[in-house]
Backbone bond lengths (Angstrom), bond angles and torsions (degrees), N, CA, C in turn:
res aa  C-N    CA-C-N  psi(-1)  N-CA   C-N-CA  omega(-1)  CA-C   N-CA-C  phi
1 M - - - 1.470 - - 1.520 110.06 -
2 A 1.335 115.78 149.69 1.458 120.99 -174.22 1.513 113.21 -62.95
3 D 1.356 117.03 -30.73 1.457 119.31 -175.00 1.530 112.24 -89.14
4 Q 1.341 117.57 6.22 1.454 121.10 179.47 1.525 109.76 -108.65
5 P 1.325 119.00 143.31 1.448 121.00 -179.11 1.516 111.57 -64.53
6 Y 1.305 116.82 140.19 1.457 121.84 -179.05 1.521 110.40 -74.89
7 V 1.327 116.81 -29.87 1.462 121.60 178.61 1.529 107.95 -126.52
8 S 1.316 115.52 153.83 1.462 119.86 -176.85 1.520 111.26 -81.41
9 E 1.313 115.68 159.01 1.460 121.28 175.58 1.524 110.49 -62.61
10 T 1.334 116.60 -32.29 1.460 120.17 178.43 1.520 110.83 -62.64
11 F 1.328 115.99 -42.73 1.458 121.40 178.22 1.526 110.43 -63.11
12 L 1.319 116.55 -45.60 1.457 121.45 -178.68 1.523 111.29 -64.72
13 D 1.315 116.52 -44.12 1.465 120.58 -179.98 1.527 111.13 -64.17
14 A 1.328 116.72 -39.95 1.468 120.63 179.06 1.522 110.21 -63.58
15 N 1.326 116.73 -41.04 1.469 120.49 178.08 1.524 111.12 -63.32
16 R 1.315 115.77 -44.28 1.468 119.60 -179.51 1.520 111.46 -61.84
17 Q 1.321 116.72 -39.48 1.457 119.89 -179.61 1.527 111.19 -64.00
18 Q 1.326 117.08 -39.04 1.459 120.82 179.08 1.523 112.20 -69.62
19 L 1.327 116.14 -19.42 1.461 120.74 -176.91 1.531 111.87 -101.40
20 R 1.318 116.25 17.37 1.467 121.41 174.44 1.520 109.07 -102.42
21 A 1.319 115.95 135.22 1.466 120.49 -177.73 1.523 111.48 -63.53
22 K 1.318 116.33 133.37 1.466 123.01 174.04 1.527 106.54 -123.02
23 C 1.311 115.41 89.02 1.463 120.86 -173.93 1.522 112.39 -59.59
24 E 1.328 116.78 -29.02 1.459 119.97 -179.46 1.521 112.40 -67.28
25 D 1.342 117.61 -18.21 1.460 121.58 179.01 1.527 112.25 -103.84
26 C 1.320 116.57 9.03 1.468 121.52 -177.90 1.519 109.82 -116.30
27 F 1.325 116.83 154.78 1.456 121.94 179.81 1.527 112.09 -96.29
28 G 1.335 115.15 40.53 1.461 120.42 177.41 1.514 113.52 60.80
29 L 1.333 117.37 35.59 1.462 120.60 -172.87 1.519 113.79 -62.53
30 C 1.339 117.17 -39.55 1.463 118.61 179.62 1.524 111.12 -67.60
31 C 1.336 116.43 -24.28 1.463 121.71 -178.81 1.526 112.17 -83.08
32 V 1.334 115.88 -6.72 1.464 120.54 -178.43 1.526 110.98 -121.61
33 A 1.317 116.34 -53.71 1.461 121.18 -171.98 1.522 113.61 -65.69
34 L 1.326 116.63 -35.53 1.465 120.10 -172.40 1.526 112.52 -92.33
35 P 1.338 116.96 143.77 1.473 120.54 176.19 1.519 109.99 -91.50
36 F 1.316 117.69 159.06 1.461 120.94 168.19 1.520 109.35 -150.95
37 A 1.316 114.47 154.15 1.464 121.15 -176.90 1.517 110.04 -113.82
38 A 1.310 116.18 146.46 1.464 121.35 178.81 1.526 109.35 -56.07
39 S 1.321 116.18 126.22 1.468 122.15 -175.70 1.511 108.05 -166.39
40 V 1.330 116.27 -168.44 1.462 119.58 176.67 1.520 111.18 -66.97
41 D 1.344 116.83 -18.07 1.463 120.68 -179.02 1.521 113.56 -96.67
42 F 1.342 116.99 -22.00 1.457 120.69 -178.41 1.525 109.92 -138.03
43 A 1.324 115.21 135.37 1.464 120.36 -175.24 1.519 113.10 -75.71
44 V 1.334 118.05 -22.23 1.460 121.96 -176.05 1.527 110.40 -140.20
45 D 1.329 115.32 172.56 1.467 121.27 172.35 1.526 108.90 -88.60
46 K 1.324 116.48 148.10 1.466 120.93 173.35 1.515 109.10 -146.60
47 Q 1.330 116.74 132.52 1.454 121.54 179.23 1.526 111.00 -83.01
48 A 1.329 116.77 152.05 1.461 121.58 175.30 1.524 109.46 -61.72
49 G 1.319 116.23 135.12 1.458 120.99 179.46 1.514 114.08 87.28
50 S 1.311 116.43 -2.10 1.467 121.67 179.03 1.527 108.89 -106.80
51 P 1.333 118.31 125.76 1.470 120.11 -178.30 1.524 112.01 -62.87
52 C 1.299 116.31 139.92 1.457 121.38 174.14 1.533 108.17 -62.34
53 S 1.315 116.83 143.20 1.465 120.87 -178.53 1.531 112.27 -63.96
54 N 1.334 116.72 -17.44 1.466 120.20 -179.85 1.532 113.17 -90.06
55 L 1.336 116.27 -3.15 1.463 119.96 -178.74 1.525 109.99 -79.05
56 Q 1.316 116.31 126.41 1.456 121.88 -177.66 1.533 111.30 -90.14
57 P 1.347 117.49 167.29 1.470 120.95 179.89 1.528 114.14 -57.25
58 D 1.343 117.00 -27.65 1.468 120.09 179.82 1.522 112.13 -88.90
59 F 1.345 116.82 12.55 1.462 124.42 178.06 1.526 113.52 70.19
60 R 1.314 117.37 15.91 1.456 121.80 174.93 1.522 109.35 -98.50
61 C 1.326 116.33 157.01 1.465 121.64 178.15 1.525 109.80 -82.42
62 G 1.314 116.00 127.96 1.455 120.25 -178.18 1.511 114.65 -74.92
63 V 1.338 117.27 -13.95 1.471 120.38 -178.21 1.533 110.43 -126.80
64 H 1.316 115.87 29.58 1.461 120.71 -173.43 1.528 113.38 -53.75
65 T 1.311 117.04 -39.88 1.466 120.14 -176.58 1.529 112.81 -80.20
66 R 1.341 116.88 -7.20 1.470 120.09 -177.31 1.529 112.58 -125.47
67 L 1.307 117.10 20.06 1.457 120.84 -175.40 1.534 113.26 -56.83
68 R 1.305 116.68 -47.42 1.473 119.61 -178.26 1.525 111.32 -66.35
69 Q 1.325 117.15 -40.32 1.462 120.38 -179.67 1.527 111.63 -65.85
70 L 1.331 116.72 -30.02 1.462 121.25 -177.18 1.526 113.27 -93.04
71 G 1.321 117.14 4.44 1.463 120.42 175.39 1.513 115.17 91.56
72 F 1.345 117.89 18.42 1.460 121.06 179.08 1.527 110.92 -112.29
73 R 1.317 115.49 49.72 1.462 120.12 -179.47 1.526 111.44 -60.20
74 G 1.339 116.74 -33.60 1.460 120.51 -179.35 1.514 113.22 -58.13
75 C 1.328 116.23 -32.04 1.469 120.37 178.58 1.522 111.21 -68.08
76 T 1.318 117.30 -34.05 1.460 120.91 -178.31 1.525 111.79 -76.56
77 V 1.310 116.59 -17.01 1.460 121.96 -179.10 1.527 111.53 -91.39
78 Y 1.312 116.44 -32.68 1.469 121.42 -173.68 1.525 112.64 -62.57
79 D 1.328 115.95 143.22 1.463 122.24 177.19 1.524 107.76 -141.76
80 C 1.320 117.36 122.71 1.469 120.71 -178.62 1.523 112.48 -88.74
81 F 1.323 118.45 -0.69 1.471 123.22 -178.59 1.535 111.50 57.90
82 G 1.320 116.90 29.03 1.465 120.13 178.01 1.517 114.62 84.11
83 A 1.327 117.02 6.41 1.473 120.22 -178.94 1.523 111.58 -66.65
84 G 1.327 117.02 -33.91 1.457 120.90 -177.41 1.514 112.93 -61.86
85 Q 1.327 116.14 -49.27 1.465 118.27 -179.14 1.524 112.39 -71.22
86 K 1.351 117.06 -30.44 1.469 119.46 178.73 1.531 109.98 -65.75
87 L 1.315 116.13 -43.98 1.458 120.11 179.76 1.527 111.14 -68.12
88 S 1.330 116.43 -42.56 1.465 121.34 -177.21 1.522 112.64 -67.38
89 Q 1.325 116.10 -47.70 1.456 120.07 -171.52 1.524 114.18 -94.90
90 H 1.333 117.37 -25.97 1.471 120.12 -178.00 1.527 111.41 -102.25
91 T 1.329 116.41 -61.58 1.462 119.50 -176.29 1.521 111.92 -60.56
92 Y 1.330 116.35 -44.25 1.468 120.81 -177.47 1.526 112.90 -106.17
93 A 1.319 116.50 8.52 1.463 122.27 172.30 1.527 113.62 47.79
94 G 1.339 116.07 41.80 1.460 119.91 175.51 1.516 115.37 84.30
95 R 1.331 118.10 4.47 1.465 120.57 177.69 1.531 108.47 -87.14
96 D 1.317 117.55 119.11 1.452 120.04 -176.62 1.530 111.43 -96.18
97 W 1.310 115.95 162.85 1.461 121.90 -173.86 1.524 113.51 -71.06
98 R 1.315 117.52 -16.91 1.462 120.12 177.90 1.535 111.17 -79.94
99 H 1.334 116.41 -45.85 1.453 120.92 -177.43 1.523 112.81 -87.45
100 A 1.321 116.87 -15.12 1.465 121.59 176.55 1.528 108.09 -130.80
101 P 1.336 117.01 66.84 1.470 121.32 -174.66 1.522 114.42 -59.73
102 Q 1.330 117.11 -19.38 1.463 120.04 178.71 1.530 112.00 -65.47
103 Y 1.339 116.49 -19.56 1.465 120.80 179.03 1.537 112.60 -99.51
104 A 1.320 116.28 -5.96 1.468 119.90 -170.55 1.526 112.99 -56.10
105 Q 1.320 118.60 -56.62 1.463 120.49 -175.68 1.518 112.11 -62.62
106 Q 1.321 116.54 -40.21 1.458 120.25 178.11 1.528 110.51 -62.62
107 M 1.325 115.49 -42.28 1.457 120.84 179.93 1.532 110.70 -61.62
108 F 1.323 116.37 -42.79 1.460 120.46 -179.53 1.528 110.76 -68.29
109 D 1.342 116.65 -34.06 1.469 120.83 -178.93 1.524 112.55 -70.83
110 V 1.336 116.65 -37.34 1.470 119.00 -175.94 1.527 112.72 -88.83
111 F 1.326 117.73 -12.61 1.460 119.84 179.56 1.531 112.24 -57.32
112 P 1.350 120.62 -47.30 1.473 119.19 178.71 1.527 113.15 -61.95
113 I 1.337 117.03 -29.41 1.462 120.46 178.22 1.522 109.91 -68.94
114 M 1.326 115.40 -46.70 1.471 119.54 177.98 1.527 110.20 -62.23
115 W 1.323 116.80 -38.60 1.468 120.49 178.17 1.529 111.09 -59.83
116 Q 1.325 117.26 -45.02 1.460 120.42 179.95 1.528 111.34 -63.50
117 L 1.319 116.77 -40.21 1.466 119.99 179.02 1.524 111.26 -64.54
118 H 1.328 116.74 -41.68 1.462 119.92 179.44 1.525 111.30 -68.93
119 E 1.320 117.20 -34.69 1.463 119.63 175.32 1.525 110.25 -62.54
120 L 1.323 116.97 -42.95 1.465 120.60 177.92 1.528 110.96 -63.64
121 L 1.333 117.37 -37.78 1.460 120.33 177.11 1.529 111.13 -61.66
122 W 1.335 116.45 -38.66 1.466 120.06 177.61 1.524 110.60 -62.11
123 Y 1.323 116.88 -47.56 1.459 120.24 -177.59 1.529 111.84 -68.05
124 L 1.333 116.98 -37.86 1.464 119.68 178.23 1.523 110.58 -65.92
125 T 1.320 116.61 -38.90 1.462 120.40 176.34 1.525 110.36 -61.52
126 E 1.338 116.01 -43.33 1.470 119.70 178.87 1.527 111.07 -65.83
127 A 1.331 117.65 -37.29 1.462 120.80 179.46 1.524 111.13 -62.26
128 L 1.338 116.18 -32.73 1.458 120.26 -179.68 1.529 112.70 -72.97
129 T 1.315 117.86 -7.77 1.464 120.92 175.44 1.524 111.10 -88.38
130 L 1.321 117.85 -10.91 1.467 122.10 -175.67 1.524 109.82 -84.25
131 Q 1.313 115.94 102.95 1.457 120.08 -176.85 1.531 112.67 -66.42
132 A 1.325 116.62 -27.86 1.463 119.36 178.41 1.523 111.07 -67.64
133 A 1.332 116.78 -16.64 1.467 121.62 -179.78 1.530 111.21 -101.13
134 H 1.333 116.86 21.45 1.469 120.58 -175.57 1.524 112.52 -57.88
135 S 1.336 117.24 -27.76 1.467 120.24 -177.25 1.525 112.89 -66.38
136 I 1.346 117.83 -19.53 1.462 120.23 179.06 1.532 111.74 -116.92
137 H 1.322 117.80 14.14 1.462 120.67 179.93 1.528 112.27 -58.70
138 A 1.315 117.26 -39.08 1.465 119.76 -179.59 1.524 110.65 -63.09
139 T 1.315 116.32 -41.49 1.468 120.79 178.78 1.519 110.94 -67.70
140 L 1.326 116.51 -39.50 1.462 120.79 177.98 1.528 110.80 -64.26
141 R 1.312 115.60 -41.21 1.458 119.20 -179.22 1.526 110.64 -66.26
142 A 1.333 116.69 -38.94 1.468 120.58 177.91 1.527 110.13 -63.02
143 A 1.335 116.44 -40.09 1.466 120.60 178.67 1.520 110.78 -66.50
144 L 1.334 116.11 -36.45 1.459 120.10 177.88 1.524 110.74 -64.18
145 Y 1.332 117.15 -44.89 1.464 120.24 -179.36 1.530 111.17 -66.48
146 E 1.334 116.62 -37.09 1.464 119.82 178.04 1.526 110.29 -65.15
147 T 1.327 116.12 -43.92 1.464 120.61 179.34 1.518 110.54 -62.75
148 E 1.325 116.17 -42.09 1.461 120.03 178.99 1.525 111.01 -63.45
149 S 1.334 116.83 -37.14 1.466 119.32 178.80 1.524 111.05 -64.18
150 F 1.328 117.14 -32.92 1.465 120.38 177.99 1.532 110.84 -66.32
151 T 1.342 116.72 -34.99 1.466 119.25 -179.74 1.522 111.92 -68.45
152 N 1.336 116.76 -14.74 1.460 120.73 -179.79 1.530 112.81 -96.91
153 L 1.327 116.96 4.38 1.459 120.85 176.75 1.521 110.15 -67.71
154 D 1.337 116.49 155.51 1.462 118.19 173.94 1.521 108.54 -72.60
155 A 1.321 116.30 167.97 1.468 120.90 -172.53 1.521 112.68 -59.04
156 E 1.331 116.90 -40.36 1.467 120.04 -178.42 1.517 111.29 -64.49
157 A 1.331 116.72 -46.08 1.464 121.38 179.12 1.526 110.48 -66.66
158 L 1.312 116.62 -37.18 1.462 121.37 179.10 1.532 110.17 -61.91
159 G 1.320 115.60 -40.79 1.461 120.02 -179.58 1.516 113.18 -66.35
160 K 1.333 117.45 -23.96 1.465 121.98 -179.30 1.522 112.77 -92.94
161 L 1.324 116.53 -5.84 1.460 120.90 -176.83 1.528 111.48 -65.54
162 N 1.332 115.86 134.13 1.465 120.58 175.56 1.525 107.80 -84.38
163 V 1.328 114.48 79.13 1.462 119.60 -174.64 1.525 111.70 -68.85
164 A 1.327 117.31 -27.92 1.475 119.86 179.34 1.526 110.88 -64.87
165 A 1.335 116.73 -42.00 1.471 120.26 179.94 1.528 110.24 -67.06
166 H 1.321 116.38 -41.90 1.469 119.73 178.92 1.522 110.22 -65.18
167 R 1.315 116.29 -40.66 1.460 120.38 179.77 1.531 110.50 -61.83
168 A 1.318 116.92 -40.24 1.469 120.71 179.50 1.525 110.55 -62.52
169 N 1.330 116.94 -42.60 1.465 120.67 179.43 1.529 111.37 -64.26
170 V 1.324 116.34 -43.58 1.467 120.46 -179.95 1.527 110.27 -67.07
171 N 1.325 116.81 -40.37 1.466 119.92 -179.41 1.526 111.71 -60.58
172 A 1.333 116.34 -35.80 1.469 119.61 178.16 1.534 109.85 -63.05
173 L 1.326 116.33 -39.62 1.466 120.88 177.85 1.525 111.32 -67.30
174 L 1.339 115.87 -42.67 1.459 120.11 -179.43 1.530 110.84 -63.60
175 L 1.322 116.24 -38.20 1.467 119.91 178.10 1.524 110.41 -65.32
176 Q 1.313 116.28 -40.47 1.465 120.22 178.29 1.523 110.68 -62.53
177 A 1.327 116.78 -43.78 1.463 120.68 178.52 1.522 110.67 -62.92
178 S 1.320 115.92 -41.03 1.457 121.10 179.36 1.523 111.50 -63.15
179 E 1.314 116.73 -43.80 1.468 120.64 -178.98 1.524 111.13 -62.49
180 L 1.329 116.26 -40.18 1.466 119.81 178.92 1.519 110.85 -65.26
181 A 1.333 116.76 -44.20 1.470 120.87 -178.34 1.516 111.45 -68.22
182 R 1.330 116.78 -42.27 1.464 119.78 -177.55 1.523 111.63 -70.40
183 A 1.327 116.76 -36.67 1.465 120.25 177.92 1.524 110.20 -62.29
184 D 1.322 115.88 -40.37 1.461 120.33 178.95 1.523 110.53 -66.51
185 A 1.337 116.12 -39.67 1.467 120.39 179.83 1.520 111.47 -66.34
186 V 1.324 116.77 -41.32 1.466 121.32 179.80 1.530 109.98 -65.29
187 R 1.326 115.99 -40.60 1.474 119.83 178.72 1.522 110.25 -60.29
188 L 1.322 116.39 -46.18 1.463 120.03 179.58 1.522 111.51 -66.30
189 N 1.319 116.38 -37.50 1.460 121.24 -179.18 1.522 110.91 -65.13
190 N 1.321 116.25 -41.20 1.462 120.72 -178.03 1.520 112.72 -70.75
191 S 1.334 115.57 -19.65 1.470 119.21 179.97 1.528 112.04 -91.45
192 T 1.327 115.84 -2.83 1.467 120.31 -178.61 1.525 110.64 -90.55
193 K 1.293 117.37 125.91 1.455 120.77 -179.78 1.519 110.37 -76.01
194 G 1.296 115.53 142.43 1.447 121.36 173.92 1.515 114.50 74.90
195 H 1.360 118.53 15.05 1.458 118.93 178.86 1.523 110.27 -75.08
196 R 1.330 114.99 157.71 1.456 119.66 -179.87 1.523 110.60 -68.66
197 K 1.301 116.57 153.21 1.451 121.22 177.11 1.519 109.27 -63.59
198 R 1.329 116.15 127.46 1.444 120.36 -177.76 1.522 111.49 -77.30
199 T 1.324 115.22 145.38 1.454 121.78 175.98 1.512 108.15 -102.79
200 S 1.323 117.78 127.26 1.463 121.41 -173.73 1.523 111.87 -104.30
201 Y 1.323 116.19 125.85 1.460 122.27 174.86 1.516 107.54 -136.74
202 G 1.319 116.80 168.24 1.451 120.26 -177.18 1.504 113.65 -122.14
203 R 1.310 114.58 178.39 1.453 123.46 -178.91 1.529 110.84 -58.18
204 G 1.343 116.65 133.38 1.459 121.12 177.57 1.516 113.94 71.83
205 A 1.324 117.81 18.38 1.467 121.30 -176.52 1.528 111.59 -62.10
206 D 1.326 115.46 142.04 1.467 121.47 176.18 1.520 107.79 -89.28
207 L 1.316 115.53 100.74 1.463 121.44 -177.48 1.525 110.24 -122.63
208 I 1.311 115.90 31.75 1.460 120.49 179.38 1.532 109.33 -62.18
209 G 1.315 115.94 121.51 1.463 120.72 179.36 1.512 114.69 70.49
210 A 1.323 117.94 12.95 1.471 121.22 -176.86 1.524 112.02 -64.16
211 K 1.331 115.92 145.13 1.458 123.06 178.51 1.526 108.27 -92.84
212 L 1.322 116.15 96.22 1.456 121.29 -175.37 1.534 111.28 -122.94
213 H 1.314 115.17 33.16 1.455 120.70 179.01 1.529 109.87 -58.88
214 K 1.317 116.99 123.73 1.462 124.38 179.32 1.525 113.58 64.38
215 A 1.317 118.06 19.06 1.463 120.77 179.83 1.520 111.14 -67.76
216 D 1.321 116.06 142.41 1.457 121.30 175.64 1.527 107.57 -93.67
217 L 1.308 115.79 99.62 1.461 121.95 -178.84 1.524 111.11 -108.93
218 K 1.305 116.30 20.24 1.457 121.19 -177.80 1.532 110.61 -58.13
219 G 1.331 115.88 124.28 1.457 120.35 177.37 1.513 114.66 78.85
220 A 1.338 118.15 8.71 1.465 120.49 -178.22 1.522 111.22 -76.69
221 N 1.324 116.11 153.87 1.455 122.23 175.53 1.521 108.35 -99.27
222 L 1.322 116.45 99.56 1.461 121.33 179.23 1.529 110.90 -115.16
223 R 1.329 114.99 32.49 1.462 120.20 177.37 1.529 109.34 -59.46
224 G 1.312 116.44 124.71 1.455 120.54 177.26 1.516 114.57 70.30
225 A 1.321 118.71 13.10 1.470 121.35 -178.55 1.525 110.92 -70.86
226 Y 1.329 114.80 148.89 1.462 121.43 176.73 1.525 107.98 -95.31
227 L 1.322 115.39 103.00 1.459 121.47 -177.40 1.522 111.13 -113.21
228 I 1.316 115.99 25.67 1.461 121.28 -178.03 1.528 110.30 -58.35
229 A 1.329 116.30 124.35 1.465 123.51 177.89 1.525 113.36 58.51
230 A 1.323 117.72 21.50 1.467 120.75 177.39 1.530 110.22 -74.16
231 D 1.318 115.91 150.16 1.469 121.57 178.63 1.524 108.37 -94.02
232 L 1.324 116.22 100.26 1.459 121.64 179.07 1.530 111.17 -114.47
233 R 1.322 115.38 28.61 1.459 119.22 177.60 1.533 110.58 -59.34
234 E 1.326 115.09 130.55 1.467 123.00 177.59 1.523 113.17 59.87
235 A 1.315 117.68 19.38 1.468 120.79 178.04 1.524 110.11 -76.04
236 D 1.321 115.59 151.47 1.463 121.15 177.51 1.524 107.97 -96.46
237 L 1.333 116.49 107.01 1.461 122.14 -177.70 1.529 111.66 -112.45
238 R 1.313 115.86 21.87 1.454 118.92 177.36 1.528 110.11 -67.02
239 W 1.345 115.30 132.56 1.464 123.50 -179.94 1.530 112.56 62.84
240 T 1.314 117.08 18.31 1.464 121.02 174.47 1.525 108.46 -85.09
241 D 1.322 116.84 132.68 1.467 121.06 179.01 1.527 108.52 -85.00
242 L 1.333 116.36 114.32 1.468 121.64 -178.89 1.531 112.60 -114.07
243 I 1.306 118.05 19.09 1.456 119.29 -178.11 1.537 109.92 -59.81
244 G 1.323 115.97 126.34 1.454 120.72 178.45 1.517 115.24 74.95
245 A 1.327 118.96 1.98 1.472 121.11 -179.58 1.522 110.19 -71.87
246 D 1.318 116.13 142.14 1.470 121.89 -179.73 1.523 108.79 -90.61
247 L 1.331 116.76 109.40 1.460 121.69 -176.61 1.530 112.40 -108.42
248 R 1.316 117.29 26.45 1.459 119.14 178.87 1.525 110.73 -62.36
249 D 1.325 115.54 120.76 1.468 123.38 178.65 1.522 113.25 62.04
250 T 1.319 117.78 18.57 1.461 120.97 174.23 1.534 108.45 -69.54
251 D 1.320 116.56 131.99 1.462 120.84 -178.04 1.525 109.47 -86.55
252 L 1.336 115.47 107.78 1.467 121.36 -177.50 1.526 112.48 -107.88
253 R 1.313 117.42 17.68 1.459 119.37 -179.41 1.526 110.75 -60.55
254 G 1.320 115.77 124.29 1.461 120.64 178.59 1.516 114.46 77.48
255 A 1.332 119.06 -0.33 1.461 121.90 -178.90 1.527 110.40 -73.79
256 N 1.330 115.44 153.44 1.454 121.29 179.29 1.526 109.23 -105.01
257 L 1.343 116.05 106.39 1.460 121.95 179.47 1.534 110.85 -117.17
258 T 1.308 117.10 24.95 1.464 120.60 -172.49 1.522 113.04 -61.27
259 T 1.325 117.48 -30.77 1.473 120.03 179.73 1.522 110.96 -128.86
260 T 1.319 116.89 27.28 1.464 120.26 176.95 1.528 109.33 -59.63
261 I 1.324 116.70 138.45 1.459 121.53 -175.49 1.526 111.27 -87.61
262 F 1.331 115.90 129.35 1.464 124.31 175.45 1.532 113.44 62.38
263 L 1.304 116.15 32.50 1.456 121.31 174.34 1.532 109.02 -72.14
264 S 1.334 117.30 138.41 1.458 120.55 178.68 1.526 110.50 -117.44
265 Q 1.324 115.17 158.61 1.461 120.05 178.50 1.519 110.85 -63.99
266 A 1.323 116.98 -35.06 1.465 120.62 179.58 1.523 111.03 -61.43
267 Q 1.328 117.08 -38.17 1.459 120.34 178.20 1.515 110.92 -64.88
268 L 1.318 116.57 -43.25 1.463 119.83 178.11 1.523 110.78 -64.09
269 N 1.325 116.70 -40.89 1.461 120.71 179.68 1.519 112.24 -61.61
270 A 1.330 116.66 -29.97 1.462 121.27 -178.58 1.523 112.42 -82.62
271 A 1.333 116.64 -18.41 1.466 121.49 -175.37 1.525 111.72 -92.75
272 K 1.339 114.22 178.09 1.456 121.82 174.86 1.520 108.24 -112.62
273 G 1.322 116.37 139.32 1.453 120.16 179.40 1.510 110.80 -157.77
274 D 1.312 115.99 -173.75 1.460 120.06 177.44 1.524 109.56 -153.49
275 A 1.317 116.21 -167.83 1.458 120.87 -176.91 1.525 112.67 -64.92
276 S 1.334 117.35 -20.46 1.463 120.30 -178.02 1.529 112.58 -87.32
277 T 1.330 117.39 -6.94 1.466 120.47 177.54 1.525 108.35 -71.95
278 Q 1.324 116.49 125.38 1.463 121.02 -177.57 1.531 109.97 -91.77
279 L 1.336 115.81 119.23 1.460 121.58 -175.10 1.526 111.65 -114.87
280 P 1.343 116.85 158.97 1.464 119.65 171.65 1.534 108.55 -61.59
281 P 1.313 119.01 148.29 1.470 121.14 -175.32 1.523 114.64 -62.06
282 H 1.334 117.99 -22.25 1.459 120.05 -177.68 1.528 113.44 -92.12
283 M 1.338 117.50 0.75 1.459 121.13 179.41 1.524 110.37 -99.62
284 N 1.329 116.18 149.26 1.466 121.51 179.90 1.528 111.04 -95.54
285 R 1.322 115.14 139.79 1.456 120.24 175.59 1.535 107.65 -78.03
286 P 1.338 118.70 120.18 1.468 121.67 -177.48 1.526 112.79 -56.27
287 A 1.307 116.13 140.24 1.460 121.26 -176.80 1.511 112.89 -63.97
288 H 1.331 117.95 -27.52 1.465 119.88 -176.95 1.529 113.13 -84.53
289 W 1.334 118.27 -4.10 1.457 120.40 177.30 1.529 109.32 -68.65
290 T 1.322 115.72 150.71 1.454 120.46 179.96 1.520 110.48 -73.54
291 A 1.311 116.04 156.84 1.478 120.74 -178.57 1.513 110.59 -71.79
């Protein structure tokens, strides 16, 4: 029936757990494979394939508790969606790049591919929670299973995968799910008496530093929007599509994100918030947020 969930909460919760980073099961891949440049997010330059100077022999970060103070805020924001442990423990069966250097370059090359697949799995899982998109749940579930099958490929096959083409196909589905959910939210919002005047913005909007205190953005399409340092205190972001939106230093104090569409932990980690910020129950409140 249309009003019943296509997948169970148990299934969704299990998927989310598998898509959470477990650094203890990873060989520090994000600290080696990925490059970064000296900026407000990183204190130094680092080339791709070169271990970060803070990476210890046991693949743990030596300054993990002081990353922000030492100028490595970018590390605290990054989220691999569980790709690191999948590659370390499944694809390479526990063989790390230090003790098996013959696999090192290949491992570093396929890590971004696995990361993209796991990111898509996160979004597909979230799309399956949207009851307004029930008409395409079967298609979404098929895409989820196909994406998961790609994560189980061996390293050589993974390296040959056309992840860009697959990502484009999945993104079309995610957009369709978003449109169905947002249309339903807007319909309900317009039928509510005494609601706040809605603020309308579009995909990829430049809202850097925008003053959106208490803005009603319910059901808005803010995919890929630039919300850097925007004031979204007490804003209503329920059913707002934020996939790919840049939330660096966005002020979310008191904002309602309980049903925000395609919200990621990395976005929350990059933003500012406090105890009054309303989050979906499966998201973690960042440790650096104010009380």
